[in-house]
LOVO-269205 format. One record per residue: residue number from 0; x, z, y of N, C-alpha, C in turn. Coordinates in pm, whole numbers, always signed. Example, Ala and Ser with C-alpha at 12.3 -4.5 7.8 and 13.67 -1.06 7.14 Angstrom:
2
seq, n_xx, n_zz, n_yy, ca_xx, ca_zz, ca_yy, c_xx, c_zz, c_yy
0, +1319, +780, -569, +1230, +780, -450, +1320, +780, -330
1, +1285, +708, -225, +1367, +714, -106, +1290, +787, +3
//
This chain:
255
seq, n_xx, n_zz, n_yy, ca_xx, ca_zz, ca_yy, c_xx, c_zz, c_yy
0, +2769, -378, +633, +2636, -366, +575, +2632, -246, +481
1, +2528, -164, +492, +2518, -44, +410, +2463, -77, +272
2, +2474, +21, +181, +2418, +3, +46, +2266, -19, +53
3, +2201, +47, +149, +2056, +32, +164, +2020, -112, +200
4, +2087, -167, +298, +2055, -304, +339, +2099, -406, +234
5, +2204, -377, +159, +2244, -466, +50, +2137, -470, -59
6, +2084, -352, -91, +1976, -350, -193, +1853, -424, -142
7, +1820, -405, -15, +1707, -476, +44, +1726, -627, +33
8, +1844, -676, +67, +1871, -819, +59, +1861, -870, -84
9, +1909, -790, -180, +1902, -831, -320, +1757, -844, -366
10, +1672, -750, -322, +1529, -758, -357, +1467, -881, -293
11, +1500, -907, -168, +1445, -1025, -100, +1486, -1154, -170
12, +1608, -1158, -220, +1655, -1276, -293, +1576, -1296, -421
13, +1553, -1188, -494, +1472, -1196, -616, +1329, -1239, -583
14, +1277, -1186, -473, +1141, -1221, -433, +1130, -1369, -401
15, +1226, -1422, -329, +1222, -1564, -294, +1228, -1651, -419
16, +1306, -1613, -516, +1314, -1689, -641, +1181, -1684, -716
17, +1117, -1569, -717, +986, -1557, -783, +881, -1640, -713
18, +885, -1642, -581, +792, -1725, -505, +815, -1872, -535
19, +940, -1912, -543, +972, -2052, -571, +922, -2093, -710
20, +943, -2005, -809, +898, -2036, -945, +748, -2053, -952
21, +676, -1974, -875, +530, -1975, -882, +466, -2068, -779
22, +547, -2132, -697, +494, -2224, -597, +412, -2157, -489
23, +445, -2033, -458, +369, -1958, -358, +440, -1954, -225
24, +361, -1930, -120, +412, -1922, +16, +439, -1776, +51
25, +552, -1748, +113, +590, -1611, +151, +489, -1546, +245
26, +419, -1626, +325, +328, -1569, +423, +208, -1502, +358
27, +183, -1529, +229, +69, -1470, +159, +106, -1346, +80
28, +223, -1290, +108, +268, -1174, +32, +353, -1085, +122
29, +334, -953, +110, +415, -858, +185, +476, -755, +89
30, +590, -706, +130, +661, -606, +52, +647, -470, +120
31, +606, -370, +44, +596, -233, +95, +718, -157, +42
32, +806, -115, +130, +922, -36, +90, +877, +109, +72
33, +879, +156, -51, +826, +289, -82, +930, +394, -45
34, +902, +464, +63, +1000, +556, +123, +973, +702, +90
35, +882, +730, +0, +853, +870, -34, +979, +939, -84
36, +998, +1061, -40, +1113, +1149, -69, +1243, +1101, -7
37, +1242, +992, +68, +1362, +946, +137, +1351, +982, +285
38, +1465, +988, +350, +1471, +1043, +485, +1415, +949, +592
39, +1375, +1010, +702, +1332, +933, +818, +1447, +846, +869
40, +1570, +896, +861, +1684, +818, +906, +1700, +690, +824
41, +1674, +698, +693, +1681, +580, +609, +1573, +480, +647
42, +1453, +530, +676, +1344, +442, +719, +1383, +369, +847
43, +1437, +443, +944, +1475, +382, +1071, +1585, +278, +1051
44, +1684, +311, +968, +1793, +216, +942, +1738, +86, +884
45, +1653, +98, +782, +1600, -22, +719, +1504, -96, +812
46, +1424, -22, +886, +1329, -83, +980, +1403, -169, +1081
47, +1510, -114, +1139, +1587, -187, +1240, +1648, -313, +1180
48, +1704, -301, +1060, +1765, -418, +996, +1659, -520, +958
49, +1551, -475, +899, +1443, -562, +852, +1394, -652, +964
50, +1379, -595, +1081, +1326, -671, +1194, +1421, -779, +1244
51, +1547, -774, +1200, +1642, -879, +1239, +1645, -994, +1139
52, +1580, -978, +1025, +1596, -1075, +916, +1491, -1185, +916
53, +1378, -1163, +986, +1269, -1260, +981, +1196, -1261, +849
54, +1207, -1152, +773, +1144, -1144, +641, +1015, -1063, +645
55, +931, -1090, +742, +802, -1024, +751, +807, -890, +820
56, +695, -821, +820, +684, -693, +888, +763, -585, +815
57, +816, -489, +891, +878, -371, +832, +765, -276, +791
58, +739, -271, +662, +620, -205, +608, +665, -100, +507
59, +623, +25, +528, +669, +136, +444, +551, +208, +380
60, +572, +257, +258, +467, +324, +184, +502, +468, +152
61, +406, +557, +174, +422, +699, +145, +316, +744, +46
62, +348, +850, -31, +258, +895, -137, +208, +1038, -119
63, +274, +1116, -34, +238, +1257, -18, +199, +1280, +128
64, +76, +1324, +149, +23, +1332, +285, +106, +1422, +376
65, +144, +1540, +327, +220, +1632, +411, +355, +1577, +449
66, +428, +1525, +350, +559, +1466, +376, +546, +1347, +471
67, +444, +1266, +448, +427, +1144, +529, +404, +1178, +676
68, +318, +1275, +703, +288, +1309, +841, +411, +1353, +916
69, +492, +1437, +856, +614, +1484, +920, +715, +1371, +936
70, +725, +1286, +834, +823, +1176, +841, +787, +1076, +949
71, +660, +1045, +962, +617, +951, +1066, +655, +1004, +1204
72, +636, +1134, +1226, +676, +1194, +1355, +827, +1187, +1374
73, +903, +1214, +1267, +1049, +1208, +1276, +1095, +1066, +1310
74, +1033, +966, +1246, +1069, +827, +1272, +1039, +792, +1418
75, +924, +835, +1468, +888, +808, +1607, +991, +870, +1702
76, +1035, +992, +1672, +1135, +1057, +1758, +1268, +981, +1756
77, +1310, +939, +1638, +1437, +866, +1626, +1430, +732, +1699
78, +1315, +670, +1698, +1301, +538, +1759, +1296, +543, +1913
79, +1278, +661, +1970, +1275, +670, +2116, +1408, +628, +2177
80, +1515, +640, +2100, +1647, +598, +2150, +1682, +457, +2106
81, +1586, +386, +2047, +1610, +250, +1997, +1498, +158, +2045
82, +1491, +133, +2176, +1378, +55, +2229, +1370, -87, +2175
83, +1479, -137, +2118, +1479, -272, +2064, +1411, -280, +1927
84, +1386, -165, +1866, +1325, -160, +1733, +1178, -121, +1742
85, +1092, -203, +1689, +949, -173, +1689, +917, -70, +1581
86, +816, +14, +1602, +777, +110, +1499, +736, +38, +1371
87, +759, +97, +1255, +717, +35, +1131, +567, +46, +1112
88, +516, -30, +1017, +377, -19, +973, +376, +69, +849
89, +274, +156, +839, +268, +251, +728, +148, +224, +638
90, +170, +232, +508, +63, +231, +409, +70, +360, +329
91, -46, +408, +286, -50, +524, +197, -79, +473, +57
92, +13, +499, -36, +1, +440, -169, -26, +542, -279
93, -24, +672, -247, -43, +775, -348, -187, +820, -361
94, -209, +909, -456, -342, +965, -476, -380, +1051, -356
95, -504, +1038, -313, -555, +1116, -199, -655, +1219, -252
96, -625, +1346, -233, -722, +1449, -264, -828, +1450, -153
97, -952, +1471, -191, -1060, +1468, -92, -1033, +1564, +23
98, -978, +1682, -7, -952, +1781, +98, -838, +1741, +191
99, -761, +1639, +151, -651, +1590, +234, -688, +1463, +308
100, -814, +1424, +302, -854, +1294, +357, -827, +1283, +507
101, -841, +1393, +581, -817, +1388, +726, -673, +1349, +757
102, -579, +1384, +669, -438, +1359, +696, -399, +1212, +681
103, -483, +1133, +614, -447, +993, +592, -531, +898, +676
104, -626, +952, +753, -703, +867, +843, -630, +856, +977
105, -595, +738, +1015, -530, +718, +1145, -393, +656, +1136
106, -296, +725, +1071, -159, +671, +1076, -134, +553, +983
107, -226, +529, +889, -199, +429, +786, -288, +305, +803
108, -224, +192, +811, -297, +66, +821, -385, +44, +698
109, -337, +85, +582, -407, +59, +456, -383, +174, +361
110, -490, +219, +295, -481, +318, +188, -504, +245, +56
111, -407, +254, -34, -411, +173, -157, -489, +240, -270
112, -537, +361, -255, -571, +440, -372, -712, +502, -371
113, -810, +430, -318, -947, +477, -330, -989, +469, -476
114, -1035, +582, -533, -1065, +581, -676, -1201, +640, -711
115, -1279, +678, -610, -1410, +736, -640, -1497, +733, -516
116, -1628, +743, -537, -1720, +751, -424, -1702, +883, -349
117, -1666, +987, -420, -1642, +1116, -356, -1531, +1104, -252
118, -1424, +1036, -288, -1315, +1017, -193, -1358, +926, -79
119, -1433, +821, -109, -1480, +730, -4, -1563, +808, +99
120, -1650, +896, +53, -1733, +974, +144, -1648, +1072, +225
121, -1544, +1129, +162, -1456, +1221, +234, -1378, +1146, +343
122, -1335, +1025, +313, -1265, +945, +413, -1358, +907, +528
123, -1482, +876, +495, -1581, +843, +597, -1603, +963, +690
124, -1619, +1082, +633, -1639, +1202, +714, -1517, +1231, +800
125, -1398, +1212, +744, -1276, +1236, +820, -1266, +1139, +937
126, -1304, +1016, +914, -1299, +917, +1021, -1399, +952, +1131
127, -1521, +996, +1092, -1621, +1034, +1192, -1572, +1152, +1276
128, -1507, +1247, +1210, -1457, +1363, +1283, -1346, +1322, +1379
129, -1259, +1234, +1335, -1152, +1187, +1423, -1209, +1115, +1544
130, -1315, +1040, +1522, -1379, +967, +1632, -1433, +1063, +1737
131, -1493, +1175, +1694, -1549, +1270, +1790, -1441, +1351, +1860
132, -1320, +1355, +1803, -1211, +1431, +1863, -1151, +1360, +1984
133, -1185, +1232, +2003, -1135, +1158, +2119, -1254, +1120, +2207
134, -1294, +1210, +2298, -1415, +1186, +2378, -1391, +1097, +2499
135, -1271, +1040, +2511, -1242, +960, +2630, -1345, +849, +2647
136, -1392, +836, +2769, -1500, +740, +2796, -1457, +597, +2763
137, -1334, +563, +2792, -1287, +427, +2772, -1201, +411, +2646
138, -1211, +508, +2554, -1133, +498, +2431, -1181, +378, +2349
139, -1088, +301, +2291, -1129, +185, +2212, -1204, +230, +2087
140, -1294, +149, +2038, -1367, +185, +1915, -1270, +206, +1801
141, -1297, +306, +1719, -1213, +333, +1603, -1251, +234, +1493
142, -1158, +149, +1450, -1194, +49, +1350, -1215, +113, +1213
143, -1281, +44, +1123, -1294, +97, +987, -1157, +118, +924
144, -1149, +215, +835, -1026, +237, +760, -1021, +139, +644
145, -920, +54, +642, -903, -40, +532, -848, +31, +409
146, -906, +0, +294, -865, +63, +169, -860, -41, +58
147, -787, -7, -47, -791, -79, -173, -849, +14, -278
148, -920, -42, -373, -971, +38, -484, -869, +36, -597
149, -829, +154, -640, -736, +166, -752, -813, +156, -882
150, -770, +64, -968, -834, +42, -1097, -741, +91, -1208
151, -792, +171, -1297, -713, +221, -1411, -715, +115, -1521
152, -630, +14, -1503, -633, -102, -1593, -590, -64, -1735
153, -508, +39, -1750, -464, +81, -1882, -549, +189, -1944
154, -652, +233, -1872, -742, +339, -1920, -662, +462, -1964
155, -564, +498, -1884, -480, +613, -1916, -540, +740, -1856
156, -566, +840, -1937, -635, +960, -1886, -554, +1037, -1782
157, -423, +1023, -1783, -340, +1096, -1688, -331, +1028, -1553
158, -386, +907, -1541, -377, +834, -1415, -511, +828, -1344
159, -504, +819, -1212, -623, +804, -1131, -667, +658, -1131
160, -788, +636, -1085, -838, +500, -1075, -974, +487, -1141
161, -1055, +398, -1087, -1187, +374, -1145, -1169, +287, -1269
162, -1252, +312, -1370, -1250, +228, -1490, -1299, +88, -1454
163, -1250, -15, -1521, -1292, -151, -1486, -1443, -169, -1483
164, -1514, -106, -1577, -1659, -123, -1582, -1731, -48, -1470
165, -1662, +42, -1401, -1723, +113, -1289, -1693, +52, -1154
166, -1613, -54, -1154, -1567, -111, -1027, -1680, -170, -945
167, -1770, -245, -1007, -1878, -308, -932, -1964, -205, -861
168, -2000, -98, -932, -2084, +6, -870, -2014, +71, -751
169, -1884, +98, -765, -1811, +161, -655, -1802, +67, -535
170, -1775, -59, -559, -1767, -154, -448, -1901, -165, -376
171, -2009, -170, -450, -2141, -181, -387, -2176, -54, -310
172, -2138, +63, -366, -2172, +189, -301, -2098, +205, -168
173, -1975, +155, -159, -1899, +172, -35, -1959, +93, +81
174, -2048, +0, +53, -2111, -76, +161, -2189, +13, +256
175, -2233, +129, +206, -2312, +221, +288, -2226, +302, +385
176, -2095, +286, +377, -2003, +363, +460, -1940, +273, +565
177, -1989, +276, +686, -1939, +182, +788, -1794, +206, +828
178, -1743, +324, +801, -1606, +355, +840, -1503, +318, +736
179, -1547, +266, +622, -1456, +230, +514, -1473, +82, +483
180, -1362, +10, +476, -1368, -132, +446, -1274, -164, +330
181, -1331, -204, +217, -1251, -237, +100, -1192, -377, +118
182, -1060, -385, +98, -990, -511, +121, -924, -567, -4
183, -942, -501, -118, -882, -553, -239, -867, -444, -344
184, -780, -471, -442, -762, -382, -556, -615, -346, -573
185, -592, -233, -638, -458, -187, -670, -453, -139, -814
186, -337, -150, -878, -324, -93, -1012, -183, -40, -1035
187, -176, +57, -1126, -51, +109, -1181, -57, +86, -1332
188, +1, -21, -1381, -7, -47, -1525, +68, +57, -1606
189, +44, +65, -1735, +121, +158, -1819, +271, +132, -1806
190, +348, +240, -1817, +493, +230, -1807, +543, +128, -1908
191, +622, +32, -1860, +664, -79, -1946, +814, -100, -1933
192, +869, -164, -2035, +1012, -193, -2034, +1046, -317, -1957
193, +954, -412, -1950, +981, -539, -1882, +859, -582, -1803
194, +881, -680, -1715, +769, -736, -1640, +669, -803, -1730
195, +716, -860, -1840, +624, -926, -1932, +526, -827, -1993
196, +568, -703, -2012, +477, -601, -2062, +365, -572, -1963
197, +394, -586, -1834, +294, -560, -1731, +204, -679, -1704
198, +245, -798, -1745, +171, -919, -1708, +23, -913, -1747
199, -14, -869, -1869, -158, -867, -1901, -241, -782, -1806
200, -181, -674, -1754, -254, -587, -1662, -267, -650, -1524
201, -165, -724, -1482, -175, -796, -1355, -281, -906, -1365
202, -283, -974, -1478, -385, -1077, -1499, -525, -1014, -1498
203, -537, -896, -1561, -666, -826, -1563, -712, -792, -1422
204, -619, -742, -1339, -658, -704, -1203, -700, -826, -1123
205, -625, -933, -1134, -660, -1055, -1062, -795, -1109, -1109
206, -819, -1107, -1239, -946, -1156, -1293, -1062, -1069, -1245
207, -1040, -937, -1244, -1143, -846, -1193, -1173, -874, -1046
208, -1068, -896, -968, -1087, -925, -827, -1172, -1051, -808
209, -1138, -1156, -881, -1212, -1282, -868, -1358, -1264, -909
210, -1380, -1185, -1012, -1516, -1160, -1060, -1596, -1079, -958
211, -1533, -975, -900, -1603, -889, -805, -1635, -961, -676
212, -1548, -1052, -634, -1578, -1129, -513, -1708, -1206, -529
213, -1732, -1256, -648, -1855, -1332, -672, -1975, -1240, -691
214, -1959, -1136, -774, -2071, -1047, -803, -2117, -968, -681
215, -2020, -926, -598, -2051, -840, -484, -2056, -916, -352
216, -2026, -1045, -357, -2020, -1127, -235, -1935, -1056, -130
217, -1815, -1015, -173, -1728, -932, -90, -1588, -992, -90
218, -1531, -1024, +26, -1394, -1075, +27, -1295, -965, -9
219, -1210, -992, -105, -1110, -896, -152, -974, -966, -155
220, -914, -985, -39, -794, -1069, -33, -669, -1008, -95
221, -666, -875, -110, -539, -813, -150, -536, -766, -295
222, -420, -789, -357, -388, -734, -488, -256, -659, -473
223, -263, -525, -478, -144, -443, -469, -98, -413, -611
224, +5, -483, -653, +56, -467, -790, +199, -516, -796
225, +278, -448, -877, +418, -482, -889, +506, -382, -819
226, +603, -326, -897, +699, -230, -844, +839, -277, -880
227, +937, -189, -870, +1076, -232, -887, +1100, -305, -1018
228, +1042, -257, -1128, +1073, -314, -1258, +996, -440, -1294
229, +889, -468, -1219, +804, -580, -1262, +749, -663, -1147
230, +806, -651, -1027, +743, -718, -913, +751, -870, -921
231, +854, -922, -987, +863, -1068, -998, +748, -1125, -1080
232, +711, -1054, -1186, +596, -1095, -1265, +468, -1083, -1184
233, +457, -977, -1104, +339, -959, -1019, +326, -1074, -919
234, +438, -1119, -864, +435, -1234, -773, +376, -1355, -845
235, +421, -1379, -966, +373, -1493, -1044, +224, -1484, -1074
236, +170, -1362, -1077, +28, -1342, -1111, -60, -1317, -990
237, -7, -1339, -869, -93, -1339, -751, -90, -1216, -664
238, +5, -1127, -682, +14, -1009, -596, +24, -1050, -449
239, -38, -973, -362, -20, -992, -218, +55, -876, -155
240, +64, -763, -226, +138, -647, -179, +222, -594, -295
241, +353, -582, -273, +445, -528, -372, +491, -391, -325
242, +493, -293, -413, +535, -158, -379, +671, -133, -443
243, +778, -144, -365, +913, -140, -420, +989, -24, -361
244, +1028, +70, -446, +1098, +189, -400, +1242, +195, -445
245, +1265, +222, -573, +1400, +246, -624, +1495, +130, -598
246, +1449, +7, -616, +1539, -107, -600, +1578, -129, -454
247, +1509, -65, -361, +1548, -71, -220, +1621, +56, -177
248, +1560, +172, -204, +1615, +298, -155, +1710, +366, -251
249, +1714, +320, -376, +1795, +389, -474, +1721, +509, -531
250, +1793, +594, -600, +1732, +711, -663, +1665, +797, -556
251, +1549, +851, -590, +1474, +930, -494, +1556, +1047, -442
252, +1541, +1069, -312, +1610, +1181, -249, +1512, +1285, -200
253, +1557, +1365, -110, +1472, +1468, -49, +1493, +1464, +100
254, +1380, +1474, +176, +1398, +1475, +320, +1435, +1616, +365
//
């Protein structure tokens, strides 16, 4: 067993203990292995192992559009010699610049970081353009792009995300965009020393989600919160998506 798979198993063990403490079912939570700056070979190694464990889907998160596009192609090439391994599922978890919106439409099941109406409109336009690029008569309909709204729960000026008081307006405005479907909320709490430091922000995000579901009559099943240092606390507070990088891949590398 490699160091990578050992770290993965250790995280899974911690996750199971957190689920047990909180009385939650594993089927209501997924782990996103944050693979940014790590190699395609590492992704393939973990993907192949993950699929043998029965611990849910092999789900990977990228933060940089350019790096992600190249890495996804590299992973696909490597997997051609491994027919027993299914391709991984990809999420985009980083900030999306409006001018880069075309690069994240298509390869990613979920974009975690919608933070403005300007970006929502750019994603809608990118999706429409992608749809016209495939004129095949029998091409399947292009489904809406699923997104999460990033909320700046700590009101930190250096971080992206809509302010809590602007969330309702943004959610209502996205209804006019048929190509965008909001599926929940995401947050990056202020840098903290312990999971307990992050707990108030996780509670805030969950409370906001519950409030918005009622005010907007909109199902928001996902809460993307919790990273290497605080994911156990996030599990206890209702996270459905955990973004775990360092504790799985180790110190960031370079592809």
